[in-house]
Backbone as CSV, one residue per row, in Angstrom:
resi,resn,N_x,N_y,N_z,CA_x,CA_y,CA_z,C_x,C_y,C_z
1,MET,115.786,11.297,161.785,114.370,10.974,161.699,113.678,12.029,160.837
2,ASN,112.805,11.587,159.966,112.039,12.482,159.119,110.604,12.534,159.648
3,TYR,110.161,13.692,160.059,108.805,13.817,160.583,108.020,14.819,159.756
4,ALA,106.709,14.827,159.939,105.789,15.573,159.071,106.100,17.060,158.981
5,LEU,106.547,17.660,160.062,106.775,19.103,160.074,107.747,19.545,158.980
6,LYS,108.839,18.828,158.842,109.860,19.208,157.861,109.337,19.214,156.432
7,ASN,108.330,18.388,156.161,107.771,18.298,154.816,106.440,19.034,154.684
8,SER,106.129,19.858,155.669,104.880,20.609,155.669,105.036,21.895,154.859
9,ILE,104.112,22.145,153.950,104.130,23.383,153.167,104.047,24.584,154.096
10,ALA,103.155,24.521,155.082,102.978,25.643,156.000,104.273,25.949,156.751
11,TYR,104.938,24.910,157.234,106.193,25.098,157.967,107.258,25.763,157.093
12,ARG,107.433,25.254,155.899,108.461,25.799,154.999,108.116,27.222,154.572
13,PHE,106.831,27.471,154.350,106.363,28.802,153.964,106.627,29.807,155.092
14,ILE,106.236,29.444,156.305,106.430,30.335,157.464,107.911,30.543,157.737
15,ARG,108.679,29.487,157.622,110.123,29.601,157.842,110.760,30.565,156.838
16,GLY,110.378,30.461,155.580,110.889,31.373,154.554,110.447,32.806,154.802
17,ALA,109.173,32.979,155.142,108.657,34.321,155.429,109.370,34.926,156.636
18,ASN,109.611,34.116,157.661,110.315,34.615,158.850,111.736,35.045,158.511
19,SER,112.383,34.304,157.633,113.740,34.650,157.215,113.764,35.994,156.488
20,VAL,112.810,36.194,155.594,112.705,37.463,154.866,112.426,38.602,155.848
21,ASN,111.454,38.413,156.749,111.111,39.448,157.726,112.292,39.788,158.620
22,LYS,112.998,38.769,159.085,114.144,38.987,159.972,115.221,39.827,159.269
23,THR,115.514,39.473,158.034,116.533,40.200,157.268,116.114,41.651,157.038
24,LEU,114.870,41.850,156.629,114.401,43.211,156.368,114.303,44.035,157.654
25,ASN,113.843,43.425,158.736,113.755,44.153,160.001,115.136,44.581,160.492
26,LYS,116.138,43.741,160.254,117.514,44.092,160.618,117.987,45.303,159.808
27,LYS,117.661,45.320,158.514,118.039,46.450,157.660,117.333,47.742,158.073
28,LEU,116.106,47.613,158.607,115.318,48.791,158.978,115.500,49.229,160.428
29,SER,116.196,48.433,161.217,116.329,48.765,162.645,116.924,50.149,162.914
30,PRO,117.859,50.644,162.105,118.365,52.001,162.374,117.288,53.094,162.247
31,TYR,116.200,52.773,161.587,115.118,53.739,161.367,113.986,53.583,162.386
32,ASP,114.158,52.648,163.343,113.156,52.379,164.382,111.792,52.052,163.773
33,ILE,111.826,51.201,162.753,110.592,50.809,162.075,110.730,49.351,161.628
34,ALA,109.645,48.614,161.724,109.628,47.215,161.280,109.123,47.153,159.841
35,ILE,109.396,46.038,159.182,109.026,45.902,157.773,107.520,46.056,157.563
36,GLU,106.727,45.516,158.468,105.275,45.642,158.308,104.834,47.108,158.451
37,GLN,105.492,47.850,159.328,105.171,49.272,159.463,105.578,50.026,158.204
38,ARG,106.730,49.670,157.646,107.155,50.329,156.405,106.182,50.013,155.274
39,ALA,105.736,48.761,155.211,104.754,48.376,154.202,103.468,49.185,154.373
40,THR,103.074,49.403,155.613,101.884,50.214,155.895,102.080,51.635,155.384
41,LEU,103.255,52.204,155.628,103.538,53.559,155.140,103.501,53.604,153.614
42,GLU,104.040,52.565,152.982,104.049,52.509,151.518,102.617,52.417,150.978
43,ILE,101.778,51.639,151.644,100.375,51.533,151.232,99.686,52.885,151.368
44,ILE,99.913,53.559,152.476,99.290,54.877,152.697,99.737,55.858,151.615
45,LYS,101.002,55.777,151.243,101.533,56.701,150.232,100.936,56.446,148.842
46,PHE,100.784,55.188,148.468,100.454,54.887,147.080,99.012,54.466,146.812
47,GLU,98.254,54.113,147.831,96.853,53.746,147.628,95.985,54.982,147.822
48,SER,94.942,55.104,147.021,94.047,56.256,147.183,92.958,55.917,148.198
49,ASN,92.525,56.930,148.932,91.466,56.786,149.941,91.716,55.609,150.883
50,VAL,92.939,55.512,151.365,93.308,54.388,152.212,92.711,54.536,153.617
51,ASN,92.272,53.403,154.152,91.786,53.380,155.525,92.265,52.082,156.174
52,GLN,91.890,51.889,157.419,92.325,50.730,158.186,91.926,49.416,157.507
53,THR,90.742,49.361,156.966,90.260,48.148,156.304,91.086,47.835,155.064
54,THR,91.386,48.854,154.270,92.206,48.670,153.069,93.571,48.105,153.444
55,ILE,94.191,48.706,154.454,95.515,48.254,154.895,95.444,46.811,155.386
56,ALA,94.433,46.498,156.190,94.264,45.136,156.714,94.129,44.135,155.570
57,ASN,93.328,44.459,154.589,93.133,43.558,153.443,94.417,43.365,152.640
58,LEU,95.132,44.445,152.387,96.354,44.349,151.589,97.467,43.589,152.306
59,LEU,97.519,43.700,153.636,98.555,43.000,154.404,98.099,41.632,154.914
60,GLY,96.826,41.310,154.714,96.323,40.029,155.191,96.268,39.944,156.702
61,LYS,95.984,41.066,157.341,95.924,41.141,158.810,94.520,41.530,159.238
62,ASP,94.208,41.301,160.517,92.903,41.731,161.011,92.953,43.216,161.377
63,LYS,91.776,43.832,161.440,91.699,45.283,161.673,92.253,45.682,163.041
64,THR,92.129,44.818,164.042,92.650,45.131,165.378,94.171,45.247,165.348
65,THR,94.829,44.327,164.662,96.292,44.372,164.530,96.720,45.635,163.802
66,ILE,96.012,45.988,162.744,96.341,47.193,161.977,96.080,48.437,162.820
67,SER,95.041,48.423,163.616,94.746,49.553,164.493,95.905,49.797,165.461
68,ARG,96.438,48.725,166.050,97.585,48.859,166.961,98.802,49.393,166.209
69,SER,99.010,48.886,165.007,100.147,49.337,164.200,100.018,50.817,163.847
70,LEU,98.815,51.237,163.462,98.587,52.647,163.129,98.780,53.535,164.355
71,ASN,98.336,53.072,165.508,98.540,53.849,166.737,100.028,54.004,167.032
72,SER,100.791,52.952,166.812,102.238,53.004,167.013,102.890,53.986,166.037
73,LEU,102.477,53.925,164.783,103.019,54.854,163.780,102.647,56.295,164.104
74,GLU,101.462,56.488,164.639,101.038,57.836,165.019,101.872,58.342,166.191
75,LYS,102.135,57.480,167.178,102.972,57.867,168.331,104.392,58.207,167.898
76,LYS,104.874,57.533,166.859,106.215,57.798,166.330,106.237,59.060,165.469
77,GLY,105.069,59.641,165.220,104.990,60.848,164.406,105.099,60.584,162.911
78,LEU,104.743,59.363,162.483,104.881,59.006,161.079,103.584,59.102,160.289
79,ILE,102.462,59.085,160.994,101.172,59.276,160.331,100.326,60.244,161.144
80,LYS,99.325,60.768,160.469,98.349,61.639,161.128,96.972,61.111,160.764
81,LYS,96.168,60.867,161.791,94.798,60.398,161.560,93.847,61.547,161.852
82,THR,92.919,61.749,160.930,91.877,62.747,161.135,90.534,62.104,160.865
83,GLU,89.554,62.482,161.652,88.215,61.904,161.524,87.622,62.224,160.154
84,THR,87.061,61.206,159.532,86.395,61.381,158.246,85.118,62.184,158.471
85,VAL,84.908,63.186,157.652,83.715,64.012,157.769,82.479,63.141,157.577
86,GLY,81.586,63.194,158.537,80.330,62.451,158.449,80.401,61.009,158.926
87,ASP,81.590,60.530,159.323,81.713,59.148,159.793,82.731,59.093,160.924
88,LYS,82.241,59.127,162.155,83.126,59.140,163.321,83.865,57.819,163.513
89,ARG,83.425,56.757,162.835,84.079,55.457,162.971,85.258,55.302,162.023
90,SER,85.440,56.226,161.112,86.469,56.110,160.085,87.430,57.288,160.164
91,ASN,88.704,57.013,159.861,89.726,58.056,159.872,90.399,58.168,158.511
92,ASN,90.752,59.404,158.154,91.662,59.616,157.036,93.064,59.432,157.600
93,ILE,93.931,58.804,156.841,95.295,58.546,157.292,96.252,59.195,156.310
94,GLU,97.147,60.019,156.843,98.123,60.709,156.002,99.522,60.487,156.552
95,LEU,100.495,60.482,155.662,101.890,60.413,156.073,102.362,61.776,156.552
96,THR,103.261,61.764,157.509,103.919,63.002,157.920,105.208,63.138,157.106
97,GLN,105.848,64.275,157.238,107.118,64.491,156.548,108.165,63.483,157.031
98,ALA,108.128,63.135,158.322,109.077,62.156,158.875,108.912,60.796,158.185
99,ALA,107.679,60.408,157.895,107.425,59.139,157.201,107.949,59.199,155.772
100,GLU,107.738,60.326,155.118,108.252,60.497,153.748,109.769,60.338,153.725
101,VAL,110.438,60.887,154.722,111.897,60.790,154.816,112.313,59.333,155.000
102,ILE,111.633,58.609,155.890,111.962,57.192,156.118,111.755,56.384,154.841
103,LEU,110.651,56.604,154.154,110.415,55.881,152.903,111.516,56.166,151.893
104,GLU,111.892,57.413,151.779,112.944,57.808,150.834,114.298,57.217,151.248
105,ASP,114.607,57.286,152.548,115.900,56.798,153.032,116.041,55.280,152.936
106,THR,114.929,54.554,152.936,114.986,53.092,152.951,114.704,52.457,151.590
107,ILE,114.295,53.239,150.627,113.876,52.665,149.342,114.996,51.898,148.641
108,LYS,116.223,52.399,148.708,117.328,51.716,148.028,117.589,50.346,148.640
109,GLU,117.584,50.270,149.975,117.825,48.990,150.635,116.698,47.996,150.361
110,ILE,115.473,48.468,150.420,114.324,47.601,150.186,114.326,47.107,148.738
111,THR,114.550,48.010,147.806,114.589,47.649,146.391,115.719,46.665,146.115
112,SER,116.878,46.927,146.685,118.028,46.045,146.509,117.727,44.647,147.045
113,PHE,117.076,44.573,148.196,116.732,43.274,148.770,115.723,42.549,147.889
114,ARG,114.704,43.266,147.430,113.698,42.661,146.551,114.358,42.123,145.282
115,GLU,115.275,42.899,144.719,115.968,42.474,143.494,116.848,41.257,143.747
116,SER,117.502,41.208,144.918,118.362,40.059,145.229,117.534,38.781,145.351
117,LEU,116.325,38.881,145.886,115.435,37.709,145.933,115.028,37.296,144.526
118,ASN,114.664,38.278,143.713,114.234,37.979,142.341,115.341,37.323,141.518
119,LYS,116.596,37.688,141.789,117.718,37.133,141.027,117.931,35.652,141.311
120,LYS,117.392,35.168,142.415,117.555,33.752,142.765,116.669,32.851,141.913
121,LEU,115.716,33.469,141.222,114.773,32.711,140.400,114.742,33.293,138.992
122,ASN,114.473,32.441,138.007,114.269,32.978,136.666,112.807,33.420,136.546
123,GLN,112.460,34.061,135.438,111.116,34.631,135.267,110.026,33.568,135.374
124,GLU,110.270,32.419,134.799,109.288,31.331,134.861,109.070,30.873,136.311
125,GLU,110.157,30.780,137.066,110.054,30.374,138.475,109.313,31.417,139.304
126,ILE,109.564,32.685,139.003,108.871,33.766,139.719,107.369,33.679,139.456
127,GLU,106.999,33.516,138.205,105.584,33.399,137.855,104.945,32.180,138.526
128,MET,105.663,31.068,138.545,105.165,29.851,139.203,105.038,30.079,140.708
129,PHE,106.026,30.749,141.301,105.982,31.050,142.737,104.743,31.865,143.070
130,PHE,104.483,32.907,142.302,103.300,33.738,142.539,102.016,32.929,142.368
131,LYS,101.996,32.071,141.362,100.826,31.237,141.114,100.575,30.312,142.318
132,ILE,101.643,29.731,142.840,101.525,28.834,143.994,101.086,29.600,145.233
133,ILE,101.696,30.758,145.476,101.326,31.574,146.639,99.848,31.945,146.556
134,ASP,99.408,32.372,145.390,97.987,32.740,145.224,97.078,31.535,145.461
135,LYS,97.514,30.366,145.044,96.722,29.150,145.216,96.606,28.774,146.705
136,LEU,97.664,29.039,147.463,97.694,28.697,148.888,96.916,29.680,149.748
137,GLU,96.622,30.856,149.195,95.885,31.863,149.966,94.511,31.319,150.326
138,LEU,94.220,31.375,151.603,92.949,30.809,152.086,91.867,31.837,152.206
């Protein structure tokens, strides 16, 4: 039987995203970090003046979810939050040395995985994929 779910863009999109997340989380499990947490660390490392709102926007998550994630990373000793001077509602977020080590130790696996996905498509398909993903963003 063929039913609507199997032909749903949302279903296929979520299924593909879940497959990618599952594979990456398995690769990162020895480091006691999930892919979204690693992405958060990467954002903190490479974005200037990063805060909770910036991270939420870049990951497409709400600020409450990011707040929980940042608290978890802080408990793991991977980030340090300090109050922004003059704004008690905002924190500066910095990586710890332990986070730098995790980013360095995992970069080869993450890069290799990203490259293996890219190899499945030619350049035109990659550009079309990005165009479609951007179009689907609500």
